[in-house]
Structure formats: C-alpha cells, structure tokens
N, C-alpha and C positions, 0 to 999 in steps of 0.2 A: 301271499300275504297282504293283507289290505293295508293301505297307508292311512295315517291319521291326518286329519284336516285341522291345521293349527292357525291361530290368528293372534295378532298383538293388540292389546287394550290399554288405554291410557286413561287415568282417573282425573287428571287436572291438565290445564294447558301446559305443554312442554314438560310434562311429568315423565317419570320412567315408564317403560313399556313391560308389560307382563303378558306371557303367552297362555292362552287358554284353549281348550278343545272346542272346535266349532261344531262337532257331531255332523248332523245333516242339514244345519240351517243355511239358508241362502243369504250370506252376509257380504256387504260391500263396504268400501272405504267411508269413514265419517258416520257410520250407523251407530246409534246408541243401543246399548244392550244392558241387561241386568245379570250380574255375576255374583257368584258366591265366593267370598274371600275370608281371611281369618277373622276380621272384625265383623263380619256378617254380609248382609247384602249391600251391594253397591252399584251404583250406575256409571258405566263407563263408555268411552268412545273407542270405536275400532280405528286402528292406524294400519293402512296398507291392506293388501288383498290377502285372501286365504291361501296358504301354502301347504302342500301335501309332502309328508315326510315319513320315513320308516319308523315304526314304533321303538326300534332299538336306539334311535338317535334322539328321541324325546325323553322328558323327565318322566319317571315312573309314576309320580302323583300329580298328575296334570289335572286341574279342575276344569270342568265343562261350563259353557254359557248356558244360563237358564232359559232365557227367552230374549226377543227382541223388545226394546222399550216402546210402551205404547203411550197413549195421551194421559192416562192416569199416573204412570210412572214419571212423566215430565212435569205434571202438575205439582206432584209430591216433592220433587227435587227443587222446584221454584219456591214452595213454601219453606222448605228448609233453609234456602238461601236467605229469605227474609228474616227468619227466625235467627239466624247466625249473627246478623248485625245487632239485634237486641240482646243477645246473650254476650257478645263482646263488650257492648257498652256497660252491662250490669258488672261484668268481671272487672272492667278497669276502674269502675267506681269503688269496688270492694278493695282493689290493690292499692288505691290512693288513700283509703281510709286506714288500712294497716301499714302504710308506708313501707311496702315491700320493694326490694331492689330488683325488679323485673320489668320487662317491657313486652305487653301482649301484642301479637302480630296478627292472629286470625283465630277465628272459632269455626268448627266444622261440625255439622250434624251428620250422622250416619243416615243411610238411605231410609231405614225403618224408623229413625228417631230414637233408637235405644241408647244411644251414647253421644256425648258431646266432647270433642277434642278441642283443647285450648293450646295453641302454640305460642312460645314466648321465648325471648332471649335474655340472657343474665351473664354477668361475668364470673360468677361462681355458683355453688350450690344454694338453693333457696328452700326453705321449710315452708310448705304451702299446705299443710295438712289442715289447718283451720280454715283456710280459704276453700278447700274442696268441700268441707262440711257445709259451708254457707251455700255454695252453689248447688249442692245436691239437694239441700232442703228447698231452695227456690224453684229449681227446674224439675225436681222430682224424677231424675234420671241419673245415669251413670256418668261420672265426670272423669276425664283423662287430662292430665297436664304433661305436655311433651316439649322439652327444650330443644331448640334448634340454633344453628349458627347464623352468622350474619350474611352469608351468601344466600342461604335458604331464605332468609327473611327478604332480601331483595328480589328473589324469585317470586315469593307470594304477593309482595305488595305491588311490584312493577315500577315502572317510571321511564323517563327519558334519559339516555346516556349523554355524554359530552359531545357525540357526534350529531345529535339531534334526533336520533331514531330511538325506537323502543329498546329497552334492555334486551340483550341477546338471551340471558337466562330465563326471562320470562315470556319470550316469544318462540324460540325454537331449540335453544340449548338444553338438551335433556340431562346431561351429567356435566360436572365441573372438572375441567383439566388443571393439573398444577401449573402455576405461574410464578416466574422468578424474575429478579431484577436483571439477571443475565440476559433474559430476552430484549429487554429495554435497551441495554448497553449495545447489544449486536445490531439493533436497528437505528443507533445513533440518536436516541431521544434524550431529552433532558431529564435527569433524574430528581424531578420535583415531584413530591408526593401528591400534591394537589392535581397534577397534570397527568399522572400515570395511574391514579387510583380511580376506582368506580363509585357508584352510590353506596355500595356496601362497606367502603373504607379499605378494601383490598385492591390488589393490582388488577388491572383491566384484563378481562378474559380475552379480548381481542389481540393481546400482545403475543399470543401463542399461535394466531392464525398464519402470520407471515414469517415465523422464526425459521422454519426450515428453508424457505425460499432465500432468505437473506445469507444463510450459510452456504447454499450451493453457489450463489452469485459472488460471495466473497472469496471462494477458492481461486478465482481468476485475478484477483486484485492483490497488489503487494501490501504489506503492513505499513502502518504509519511510522515514519522514522527511518525507513529503509533508504538507502542511498543507490540511485539509479545512474547508469552511464547512457546518457542521451546523446543523439548526434551533435547537439549545441554544446554539450559539456555535462560534467556531473550535476545531479539535482538530488534533493531530498523530499520525499513524500510527506505531506503535511496533513491532508484530510482525504477522505474517500467518499464518493457518491456511488453506492452499492447499485441502486436501481438503474441509474443512467450508465454504470460501467465506466466512470470517469474518475480521475485522481487529480488532486491539486498538488503541485510541485513548487519547491522554491530553489532557484538557481542564481547566477550572478546577474541576471536581467531582472529579477523579481519572481513574483508568483503568477502562475498560469495553471489553467485547467486543460488536461489533454485526455483523450480517449485511451482505453487500454489497447485498442488495436493499433494506435499510431506509435506505440513504444517499440523500438527495435530490439527484438530479443537477443541477447548476446549468444553467439554461436558456441557450441561445445568445443572446449579445448581438446585437441588431439593429444594423445599420450606420446611422450618422446620416444623416438626409435632408439633402442639400445643398440649400439655398434658391438658386433661381435669380435672378439679377439682373433687375430690370424692364427690359423693352425701351425703347430710346430713343424719345422722341416723334417724330412726323413733322415734315417740314422746315416745313410750314405752321404747326403748332401751336407748335413749340419752336424758333423761330429764334434767340431770345436765348440760350437754354442751348447751342445748337450754336455760336453765335459766341463765347460765354465759353469753351467747351471748346477751340476753335481757338486763342484768344488764349492759354489756358494752355500749350498744347502748344508754340506759338511762343516763349513766354517761357522754357520749360524747355530749349530747344535750346542747347547751349553755343556760345558766341561764339567764333569763330575769330580767331586772332592776325591782326593787321593790319587786320581787318574787310574789309567789301566796301562798294561803293557807287561814289563818284565817285573813289576814290583810284586813281591810275595803277598799271597792272601793271609797267611798267617803272620800277624805282627811280631810274634816272638822269634820267627824264623828269619835269619839274615840271608840276604841275597849272595850267592856265591859267584865270584867273578868268573866270567867265561873267557877261557884261554883257548881261542880258536885260531888257527891259521889256515891259509888256503894254499893249496898245491897249484902246480901249474895247470892241471886239469879242472881247477875250480871246484875241488872236492874238499870238503872240511877235514882238517886233520885234528884229532882230540889229543890234546896235551895232557888233560886230566883224566886218568884212567877210570875214575868213577863216574864220569858223565857220559851218558848215551848221546849219539847224534840224533837230531830231530828228523823226522820223516819228511819227505817232500810234500806229501798232501797236507800236513799240519803246519808247514812253514807260514809265518805271518799271522796265525790265528791266535786269538786269546786264550790263555789257560782256562780250563773249565773249573768251576767250583766244586769243591768236594761235597759229596752228598751228605746231608745231615741226617743223623740217625735220631729216631725219636726214642728217648729213653723213658721207659715205663717205671713208675714207682713199684717197689716190691709189694705184694699183697700181704696183708696182715693176717697173721694166723690167730684166730680167735682164742687157741689154747694158750698162746704165749701171752704173757701178762706184762704190762709196761710198768715202769717204777711209779707212775701216778696212781695206777690201780692197786699196787701194794700199799701205797700210803693211804 
C-alpha cells in the first residue's frame, strides 16, 4: 500500500500549522506554495520536511497543494499587502465617524482579492451592519468582520516585551498555553500586575516555561516556617532560593543562608523492641502458681444475683432441710425416707434447669363462633 506524502503549511508568521497532501511535488522547508482552503486560494509557507505516513493515519479529506508559488504569485501577494494598509485606514475613518466601540487591528486580502477580512477587538457585541455596507460599496468586494481576543491582537501587531526581545507569540509561539497566578507564586515573583503582565494585558506567557522545573527543584527543599534541628541548634526556615538550592534560616545567632546538602538529615527512629512475656512454667514445676492464678480468676468473676447452689429454682418451692449423718465408713445415712441419696458422679454439680415446654395456642375452628361474631 502506497504511503501519503504530507507536509505542514503556515499562512502567517508563527501561525497554526495545517497538513496538506504534497502529491509528487519536490518541496523543501520555507518554500512558498499555493493551496486551496475553505476561503479560497491562499499563499502559504512550508514548515519542516515532507513526511510519509499510512493513509489510515491521515485525515480522510486532506486537500492537496496546487503548485509552487512563482514570481507572479509573489507579486500579487505584495500588491495585496499594500492594499491592506489603505483598506485599514479607510475602515478606521468610518469607525470614528460612527463612534463605534471597537478597535481595528488588521485588514487581510485573500490571495485572489475576492474578500477582505477585518480583525477587531471589542468588549462586547457590536452592530456593524451599516459599516459593512459602506465598505462593500467602496471596495466593490465581499467584506468579513472577525472579532478576536487581546492575545491574538498582540500576536498580529507584534512588539517588544519587558525582556527586550520580540514577543514570543509573534515570533515562534504558535498556540497559547493557559497561565495562572500560581505559576508566579511558585517562582517567587512579586505579584505586581505591571511586572507580570505582557503587552496584551494578560499574564506573561513565559511564566509557564520554568514552572515544571521549579516544582521539581522545590521537592528537595523544606517549606517556609518549618523548624529544623541543625547541629548548632533548632532553626526556622524563612525563605527559599529554589534555583540555587539554598534556604535562609533564623536561629539564636541570627539569619544565615545554607545549602540543602549541608543540612544533617535526621536519622530514622527505630521502632521500640517489645519484650515478650516469659512463658508459663510447666504443670509439674509450677503447680502452686497455676492454682493461685485459677483462684484469682474465679475470684474476679462477678457473682450473679440470687446465687447458685442449693437454692431452689422454683421460688414457690421451699428448700427442705437435709438431715444427713455420716457413719463410720463415711457413707451417708438418710434419716428422711423420702429423700434419695446423691450419686457420686453428680456430687458438687449444680442442679440442672427444668426443660421449658413451648405451649402452643389452640387452633381456632372456623365453625365455632365467638361471642363477638354473634353480636
């Protein structure tokens, strides 16, 4: 299966990249080509080399490059650039006359001159229908008004940043990354809007460049306010120098700056060894200790109410006195003929409770009627 030759094309400096099918053309980096877009024919610049990929990995509707740009195409592009300045001046004049709350940024002619696109910024929605009629009658072509943001405005206009270099967005930055105040705090910058804001009035894009590096270096440093146990004594962390890997501490002698490697890291505390209880002696050697332990256990047991022993289970039944005498052979002699002698096996055992029978309610015969039914 044949592979497709794909190349990336940009239509403005530091603009977005769009993929096109190179077909069989011999193209190199920075070559100017004429391509077909949704707005019509356009003149673009190739960025990078041609790459071969499988057709399944490419977009299904990938437009092809028409041809390489010749001298006639370049002259037409230069004429359109000169006409853009005149169109922008005329449109600004009309906006001032109508006192419209909008700021014109740029005017762009398409490659074939079939349309003029005016880029502007505004705080809210603007009704520019009458303005479009005036522009269409003057230029005799189609007019399009497109509203953009302040960051896109800085990208089109260009300029110099606070560092003295050309703006990143207008030189090489092709897409805008989200920037937050958290990035400025992580780098220890003063939260002054005039110092951390760019030409567009938003936070500087360069705040995101070193944010990940600061987060990695900060993992080795303690937090501000943490108390450390140094060889000279306890100290408290006041400030951090993330790039130099140094911290400023305050102790009894004053403030000083030390490197993170000079801090003696505290050793890990070993867990205390739990002493095992000595094993109990054998039955033969420690009969006394075992007997005393069993006596303590029995003494600790709570005594139940009513107690147990010879007390009768039935409260209505009275205990009969035991009239027993012993003979010379230690055999019990029963004086009461109604009482039976206890067996040797059951001597000293507690009397067993009588088994409780479950009384069932009599089933009701449906033929029998109750006095309530009769009523």
